[in-house]
N, C-alpha and C positions, 0 to 999 in steps of 0.2 A: 664545742658545738655539739648539739644533740643530734645523734644519727637519725636518719629518716625512719619512720615507723615501717616495720616489715609488713608486707602484704601476704606472707605465708608462702607455701603451705605450712601449717602448724601441726605439731603433735603434742600429746600430753604425756609427760614422764612422771611417774609416781614412785616415791621412795619411802617405804615403811622402815624407818630406822629404829634403833632401840628406844629412843626417847620421843620421837614425833613422826608424823606423816607429812612428808614434804612433797609438794606438787609444783611442777613447772610447765608453762607453755613455752615451747621452743620451736623456732622455725628450722628449715632444712639447711641453713648455713651454720646451725649451732648457736644462734643468738637467742638468749632467753628474753621473753617479753615480760614475764613475771614469775615470782616464786611466792609460795605461801606454805607455812608450816603450822601444824596444830599438835600440841603435846598430848601424851597419855601417860598414865602412871604405871609403874612396875610395883608389884607386891612381893614381899619376901616372907611367906608364912612360916618358914623355918630357916635356920642357918644353911646357906648353900643352895637354897631354893629361890627361884624367880619366876613369876607368873604375870601374864597380862590378859586383858579381856579382848577377844576379837570384836565384840560390840564396840569397845572404845576405839579400836583401829578403824572400823567403818565410819563411826561418827567423826573421827578426825579426818578421814578421807573426804567425806562430804563437805566438811567445813573448809578444808584447804582448797578443794576444787572450786567451790563457789567463789572464794576470795581471789583465787588465782585468775579465774576467767574474768572477774570484774576488774581486777587491776590491770590485766593484759588488754582489756577492751577488745576481746576476741569473742565472736559468737560461737555457740556450741557447734553449729554446722561447719565451722571452719577447722574444727579438729578432725584431722584425717586419719589419725591412728593413735593408739594407746598402748603403752606397756608399763612395766612396774618392776620393782625389786622389793625384797623383804629380807629380814634377818633369817638365816638358815639355822638348822638345828632347833628351830622353834616349832614344837610339835602340837598340832591341833587335832583333837578327836571329834569326829562328826558322824551323825547318823545318816541314813540313806536319803533323808529329806534336806540335808544340808544344815542341820542344827548342831551347834557346838555343845558338846557334852561335858566339857571340863575346861577350866582356864588353860590358855596356851602355856606350855612349859617352855620357858625361854632358853635361848642359846647359852646363856651364862649359867644356867641351872646345872648343878653338879651332883644332884641326888643319886645318879646312877653309877656311882663309883664301883660298887660291887659288880654290877653287870658288865661294866667296861673291863674290869679285871679278868673276866672270863676270856677275853680276846687273846690274852697272852698265851694261853694253852691251845689256841687254834692253829691248825696247819693249813688253813684255807689260803688260797692265792690272794684273797681279799686283804690280807695283812700287809701286802706290799705297799698299800697306800700309807701305812704308818711307818715311815722311815725304812722302807724295804723290809718290813717285818722285824726290825730291831727296836722300834720304839713302842712304848705303851700306847694303848688306845685312850682317847679322851672321853670322859663321861658326858661331854657336851653332845656327842654325835648321836644321830637319829636312832640306830638300832638298840642302843643301850637304854635310851629313854623309853622306847617301846617295850623292852623287856621289863623295865621297872613298872610301867603302867600295868602290864599284865600281872605282875606279881603282887602289886600293892593296891590296885584299883580294879579288881577283876570284873566287877559288874559293869563298870564303865567300859572296860576293854571289850567285854562281850557285846555290849550295845553299839560299839563303834563299827560303822561300815567302812569308813575311810579314815586312816590315820595319816594326816598330811603334814608336810613341811609348810611353813608360812607362805612362801610364794605360790604354792598350789592352792592354798586357801584363797588367795587373792584371785587366782584364775577362776575358781568356781564362783566367787561372789560377783565377778564382772561378767562372766559368760555362761554360767551354768554347767560348764564342762568339767569333767573329772580327769585330770591329767597329772603326770609327774614331770617336772622340768629336769632336763638332763644335768643342769648345773648342780642342783641339790642332790640328785640321784648319784652322780659320779663323785662329788666332792664330800658328801656327808652321809651317804647311805650305802657306799661300797659297790655301787652298780658299775660294771665294767663291760663294755661292748666287746672288747678284745677277748674277754674270757666268758662270753655267753650271756652277759647281763647280770641278773641278780645272783649273788653268791648264796644259794640255798643252804649249803653246808655250814657257812659261817653263821647265818641266822639261826639255824637249828642248834648249833653249838652254844649260842647265847641263850637259848630257851625262848626264842622269838620267831620260830619258823613260820608260824601261822600269821605273823605280821605281814608277810608278803601277800597274803590274801586280802589285806586291808589297804593295799596300794592300787590305784588305778592302773589299768593295763597299758595305757598310752604314755610313752616317754617321748617328750617333745624337745627338739633342739631350740636354742635361744633365737629369738627373732622370727620364728616361724609363725604364721597366722594360726592362732589356737581357737578362735571363735569370734563371735560378734557380741557387742555390748547388749545385754538383755534389756527389755523394756523396763523392768523394775529397777535395775541398776541405773539405767539412763535417767529415769524420773528422779531418783534419789540424788544423783550427782549433777543433774542439770545439763546432761549431755544428750546426744542423739542416739536413739536405738539403732543397732546395726553397725555402729562405728567399729572398724576392725581392731581387734585386740591381738597383739603379738605376744608370744611366750616370753615371760619375764625371767629374772635371774635372782640369785642371792645378792645381797647388797654389796658385799666386797667385790664380787666379780662384775656387777654393774659398774662399779667404780673403775675396774680394770678396763672395761669397754669404753667408759667415758674418758679414759686417758689414751685410748687407741693403742693399748699394749696388746696387740693381737698377732704379733709375729715373734719368732724366736730372736733372742738377743736383747730384749728389753725386759725390764721388771717394773711392775707397778708398786709404788710405795704409797700406801694409803694410810694417812696419819690422823690421829685424833687422841682419844683417851688411850688407845692402843695403836700398834703398827701392824698392818698386814702387808706382806710381800707376796706378789703373785705374778707369774710370767708363763710364757708358752715355750714348748719344746717340740721339735719335729719327731722325737723318739721318746719312748716311755722310760725316761730316766728316773731312777729312784735311788735312795740312799739314806743312811743314818742322818738324823738331824733336821729333816724337812718332810712335808706331806706330799703325796702324789707319786708318780705323775698320773693325774686323772685323765682317763680316756674321753675325748670329745667334750669335756666339761664346759668349755667356752665356745670353741669352734670345732666342727667335725673335722676329723683327720689330724688333729693336733692333741697335745698333752699339756696339762697345766700343772705347774709345781707351786707349792705354797709354803710360806713360813710366817710366823707371827710372834709378836711380843705382846703379852697381856697388858702390861703397865708401862706406858711411855708418857704421853701428855698428862696422864693422871698423876704421875709422880711429881712432875713440875707443879701441878695444881696443889698437891699435898704440901710441897715446899712453900708455895706462895701463901697458902692459907694458914700454915702453922709457924713459919719462920720469917716471913717477909711482910708482916702487917704494917710495919713502919714504911716500907717501900710502897706498899699499896696505898697508904694514906698520902704519901708524897705524890704518887702518880695521879691519884684522884684530884688532889688540890691543883695540880698543874695541867690537868687534862691529858696526861700521857697514858699510854698503855703500860700496865705494870710489868709485863714481860719485856717490853722495849727498854724500860728503865733498868731492869735486872740484867739485860744483855749489855747495856752501857757500863754497868758497874763491874761486870766480869770479863769484858772483852779483852782487857790487857793481860789476862792470865795466859801462860804458855800452854801448849798441849800437855794434858795430864794433870791440870789443876794443881801443879806443884806437889805431885805425889799422892793425890786423893783419888780413890777409885770407888765407884758405886756400881753394884749389880742391881738392875732395875726389877728384880723378881718380886715386887711387893705383893702381887696377887698370884704368884706362881709363875711357871714358865711354860709357854705353849710349844715353842721349838727353840733350841734343838733337843730339850730334855723331856718335854711333855710331862711336867712334874707339878701337880697341883699343890704339893706341900713345900715347894721352894719358896723362899722369902728373900727380901732385899738384904744386901750386905753393903756396909760402908767401912772402908778401911784406909789406913794411912794418915789418920787425923793427928794433928799436932796443935800446939797453942798458937802457931802461926796462922792456921787456917781460920777463915771467917765465913760468913754466910755466902759471900760471892763465890768462894771456892766450892762450897757444897752445891750451889746452883749450877755452876759450870760442870762439876763432876757428874751431876745427874744428867745434864744434856749429853755429855760425852758418853756416859754409861749406856744411854739409849742407843747412841750411834755404834758403840762397841757391840751391843746386842744384835743390831742389824748386820754388822760385818760378820759376826759369828755365824749367823744363818747363811749369809752369802758364801762363807768359806765351806760350809757343809755342802751347798749346792755345787760349788766349783769342784770340790773333791769327787763328786759323782759325775763330773763331766759336763756340767752346764756352763755355757760360755755367755758372759754378760757384757754388753757394750755400754749400756746406759740404764738409768732408772727414770721413771716419769712419776712425779709426786703430786699429791693433792691433800687437802685437809688442813687442819690447824697449824701444823708445823711449817707449812709453806708461807705463813704470814711473817715468819722470822727468817730474814736473809742470813743472819748469823748461824742459826741452827741448821739451815739447809747447807750452808757452806761447810759446817762441821760434819754433816752426813757425807758430803762429797769427799772431804779431806780424809776422813777415817776409812771409808770404803775404797777410795781411789776411783770412783765411778762418777761420770757426769750425771747431773740430775736436771731434767727438763721440767719446766712449769708450764701449765696450760692456761688458756684464757678463762674457762669456766671452772672455778674451783670446786663446785659441787658436782664432782665427777659421777657419783652414783645416779643422781636424777638425770644427768645428761646421758649416761649409759642407757638408762631406761628409755629416754627419748630416741636414742639411736636405734634401739630394738624396735620401737614403735614405727620409726620411719622405714626401716627395712621390712617389717611385717606388713605395712600398708602399701608396699610396692613403690615407694618414693625413691628407693635405691634397689639395686639388684642383689645386694648382699649386706650383711652386717659390716664387713670390712669397708665396702664402698661408702656406707653411711658414716662410719667413723672417720674415714679420710676427709669427708666433706664437712663434718660437724665439730671436729676437735682441732683446735689451733694452739700452737705453742707461742709463748710470749718471751721466754728467756731460758737459758741453760746455765746452771751453776757448775763451773769447771773445778775439779779438785786441784789443790795446791800440792805439787809433788814433794816439796820439802816437808810440809806438815804431815803428809801421808806417811813419809818415812819416820817422822818423829812419833806419830801415833802408834806405829806398829808395836813398840815395846809395851804400851799400855793396853792395847788390845790383847796381846798375849797374856799379860798379867790378869786382865779381866776374865779371860777364858779359863785360866788356871785356877781361879778362886773357888767357884762353886763346887766342882768335884771334890776339893779338899775339905769342904765344910758340909757337904750334903748330909752325911750321916748324923752330924750333930744337929743340923737344922730339922731333919725329920724327927729326931728324938725329941727335940723341943716342941714341935707341933703335936706329936703324940701326947706329950706330957700335959700341955695346956688344954688339950681337947678331952681329957679324961676327968 
């Protein structure tokens, strides 16, 4: 039976992901009326570089918004609030009139390796965000890209009035306001209210002290009204001028909000080509092997911890495309999903894939090592093993990597009762069960799988005054459908293989680095 059409109130959630701009019309119960996505390209002018056009972003937003409103059959005046998310560490150089001066340097761009290396010799309190000062800094993060731009594109750098993270570019295009969102500031720019705000000593040490002059002075919490939709933006988007716009977030943390992981004891597990783990703490817990705890980065008065795996779903895709073409053909002929068929063929295998272990560092390691030169490892192969073993071992290796990060957080004193998951992996009950069995943690699944765009809608609802807080909006708009409970026996069986996985990379790191150095010369 088709549910009755909602009468609203409605809000508009906007998600600028890596590959497309996704827009949703959602009511205050969290029910989506329509989704629409429009892709845009990524350009790779040199190895390790990645750039996109902000003009392409805006064109995608206008197309997605028009299609979404049409499919939802919602009038523009029925949209009572707007918010958004975008990739973070995606740096946009703009002049005083709001013109982009350079293609956006994307989050995945690692050209600033030299500049990030300077962080290791800094004694600034800012280093606490990188594994309590024990871990290397990632060249993906904002200040290192700013330093690179200053050193390699000086004329553009001098002409830049505002050097923004992508969510703040969205703020300006929608409202005309120049602001910095607390999420990007705390999580990727080393801003820390507990320590007085911007770490000037750290930026100076990197050679980017004057970059702080290129940041807007207003740092805004998530879900706070940041401005109103301008007449120009409204005309281009087909919306009503003056519609309230709430401060948006980075995409991963919009996903955390869209899962209602807003209190300590929970962890968001955001899956796709990669995994992001993010959760809240009541105290500024930090330690080796994870990022944070970021002050006020999601909600004021709390701290956010973060871990991440660079290659997860992307490794399964690599296996599918290179070693399972026959399975893909069978799936296509029978109308099945290829991953469902692969799960059927590997489901009988015991924990540990009969002695086969995969480290999933195919594109490096984000945590616990923050090592861009790490690479994947497969060991334990015998003539007994077949494709189904390797597929199963890849799935398990991803779960081992998740557990490795959680162990780092537990060692620092973070207590976890459950995870709440979204993204591609949630479509596989087998893989979700494996995550629960390996980690020993229950995993909840929510009704709206597109958690990032729902998170933006939650921020829009709070900013429009439809709820009195982000937490209240999330409580009303996020609904659980099921919980995957861990199997205690399999959890005990997996412990040996997790230990073996964790022991592997440190033993081979020097050789892998040497190989990477050799092939890059």
